[in-house]
N, C-alpha and C positions, 0 to 999 in steps of 0.2 A: 790544637790552639789552647790558649790559657788566658785567664783574666789575671793581669799583673797588679801588684799592690802599688798604689799611688802614694808618694810621699806627701806629707802635709807641712805647710808653713808652720813654724819656723825651722824645720829640719835643715841642718847645715848642708846636707847632701844636695839640696836644691840650688846651692850656690856654686856647685862644682862646674867648671868649664868643660864642656864636651870635646872629645877629640874627633877629628875627621875619620870617616869610614874609609879604610884602605881598599876594600874590595867588597862588592855587593854579591854575597854568596848565599847559600841556602840558610845559614844561621842568621844572617841579616834579614833575609825575607821572612823567616820564621818570627823574629822579633817584631817586624812590621806587622805581620798577621796578628800576633798577640796584642800589639798596641791597638790595632783597629778593634779587635774583640773587646778590649778594655774600654775604648771610647764608646762603642755602641751600647755596652752593658751599663755605662754610667748613668744616663746618656749624656754625651758631651759632643763637641764639634772638633776638638783638636787635642793633641797630646804630643809632648816631646819626650824623647827617651830619658832625659835627665829626671823627669817626674817619676819614672819607675826605677830610679837608681841605676840606669845604664847610661854611662857617660860617653855616648857616641852621638854624632850630629845627625839625628833622625827625628823627623817630624811627620805626623800623620794628621790629616784633616778630612772631614766630610761634612759639608754644610747642608746636605740634602735631608729632608724630612724622612725619606724612605731608606736612608743609610745605604745608598747604592751608587754614590759618586766619590769613592775613596781617592784621595790625593796623597802621594807619598813624596817627601822631599828629603833626600839624603845629601848631606854636606851642603845645606842651603846657604846662599850668599845673596843678601839684598844689594843689588848693583846700583839702584837709584830709587829715589822717592821724592814726592812732591805733594803740595797741597796740605790741607789740615782738615781733620774730622775729629769729632768727639763722639765716642761710643761707650756705652756701658759694657764693661768687661767683667767676667767671672773667670774662675779657674778651678780645675779639679783639685789642685793642691791647696786651695784656699776655700773650702766649701762654704756655701751660703753667703758669700761676700760678693757684692757687685758695686763697682764704682765707675764714674765717668772718667775716661782717660783720653787725652789728646794724642793723636798719632798722625803720621802722613796719610794722605787720602789715597794715593796711588803709588805702586811700587813695581820694580822689575826685579825678579828673583831668578837666580840660576841655581840648579841643583841636579842631582841624579834621580832617576825614578826607580821603581821597584825592580826593574830589569837591569839597573846600573847604567842606563842611557842618560846622557846629558840633555837637559832641556832648559829653555828660558820661558818664563811666564810673566806677562804684563797684566796687572790686575788692580782693582780698586775695591772700594766699599768693604763689606764684611770679610771677604777672603783676604784682602790686604791686611786688615787689622789682625785677623787670625794668624796669618803667616808671621807678622811682626811679633805678636804675643808669644808664639811658639819658638821663633828664632831667639827671642830674648832669653827663654829658658836655657837654651844651649850655651849661653855665656854666663849663666848664673844670675839672671835678672828676672824679677817677678813684677807683675803689674802694680803691686803695692809700692814698689820702689819709685813710681811716678807720683805718689801721694806724699803729703807732708808727714813728718816723723810723728806728729800727734795722732793723725789718722791711722798710721801703721801700728802704733802702740795700742790704740783702741781695738784694732782688728785682732792683734796678737792676744789681748785679754779676752776678747769675745770667743775666739777659737779655743783658748785655754779653758774657759768656762764650759763650752760645748763638750770638750773632750772629757772633763770631769764627770759630766752627766752620763 
């Protein structure tokens, strides 16, 4: 297993649209394992393959404190959503920045699991937010895209200053 390098905003590769996984094989499972290792090392709760410059539709999430409830979503599709919730979001690709974002409160997602088996999950709350956040990455969208252009510009400047230090 390996810790993968996470891209940081405004890296243009974060805007690349991920392609569907054709077959869940050992190479895909190894990538998923490496993504989980990267999440756990950070520590974080989710990661999309786009964030590690692999443009395949893969998302990993683990909301547990003990890091023992891994969820893998390959080729995830949000089939329906409803309600509204506002949650403070952060992102490994935008370190140290947290902003309140409004998203649907509950979703139904279809995907393939680690074994390549199809499943459907109906969820709400933090897991629904996390899935939506990571699926956004797969289409080149970041949580800062939900903010005003002025806020995005301030975040870009702040990150640039941090990088210079």
